[in-house]
C-alpha positions as CSV (number, residue, x, y, z in Angstrom):
1,M,-2.2,9.0,28.2
2,R,-3.4,12.7,28.2
3,G,-5.7,14.1,25.5
4,Q,-5.8,11.4,23.2
5,R,-6.8,12.2,19.8
6,S,-8.0,10.5,17.3
7,Q,-5.9,8.7,14.4
8,T,-7.0,11.1,11.6
9,M,-6.2,15.0,11.9
10,P,-7.4,18.1,10.3
11,Y,-5.0,19.1,7.3
12,E,-3.3,22.3,7.9
13,H,-0.9,23.4,4.6
14,A,1.6,25.7,5.0
15,G,1.2,29.0,5.6
16,G,-2.1,28.7,8.0
17,W,-4.1,27.2,5.6
18,K,-6.7,25.0,6.7
19,L,-8.7,22.3,5.0
20,Y,-12.5,22.6,5.1
21,S,-15.5,20.7,4.1
22,R,-19.1,21.5,3.4
23,E,-21.9,19.2,1.7
24,V,-24.1,21.5,-0.9
25,K,-27.0,20.4,-2.8
26,L,-26.8,20.6,-6.5
27,K,-29.7,21.9,-8.8
28,R,-30.0,18.9,-10.7
29,G,-28.3,16.3,-8.3
30,P,-27.1,14.8,-5.3
31,K,-25.1,16.3,-2.1
32,V,-21.7,16.4,-2.7
33,T,-18.7,17.4,-0.7
34,I,-16.7,20.3,-1.6
35,Y,-13.4,21.2,0.2
36,F,-11.7,24.6,0.6
37,F,-8.8,26.0,2.3
38,S,-9.4,28.9,4.5
39,K,-7.1,31.1,7.3
40,R,-10.3,31.8,9.3
41,K,-13.2,29.5,10.4
42,P,-16.0,29.8,7.5
43,K,-19.5,30.7,8.1
44,S,-20.4,27.1,7.5
45,G,-18.0,24.0,7.0
46,K,-16.1,22.0,9.2
47,Q,-12.2,21.3,9.6
48,S,-11.5,18.1,7.3
49,D,-8.7,15.4,7.1
50,M,-7.2,15.3,3.7
51,P,-9.6,12.8,1.2
52,P,-8.3,9.8,0.0
53,G,-7.4,10.4,-3.9
54,K,-6.1,14.1,-3.9
55,R,-3.6,16.6,-3.4
56,V,-2.4,19.8,-3.1
57,I,-1.3,22.1,-5.8
58,V,-0.4,25.7,-4.8
59,N,-1.7,27.9,-7.8
60,K,2.2,29.6,-9.0
61,R,0.3,33.3,-9.5
62,T,-1.8,33.4,-6.3
63,G,-0.2,31.5,-4.0
64,L,-3.3,29.9,-2.6
65,P,-3.6,25.8,-2.1
66,F,-6.0,24.2,-3.6
67,L,-6.7,19.8,-3.9
68,K,-6.2,18.1,-7.2
69,G,-6.9,14.5,-8.1
70,K,-4.0,12.4,-7.7
71,G,-3.0,10.9,-11.4
72,K,-1.9,13.1,-14.2
C-alpha cells in the first residue's frame, strides 16, 4: 500500500477549522492539555484527534467551533 497512514487522523471541522492541542502548566496545579480550533498553523501546538468524550459545538453568534463534553 502506498502512503499508509496511522489509524487516527487529525480532526478537521467544516470551513477549514483544524483541531489543535497543547499542554499548559497551571499556576497551582498539573499540566493540562487544552484543545482549540484554528484555520492557520498556530505558533505552538500540534494537530490533534478528537479527544474521547467530547463533541463539537458551533457558537451561533460567532460561528466559531469549540469542544464540549458529551452528556448534558
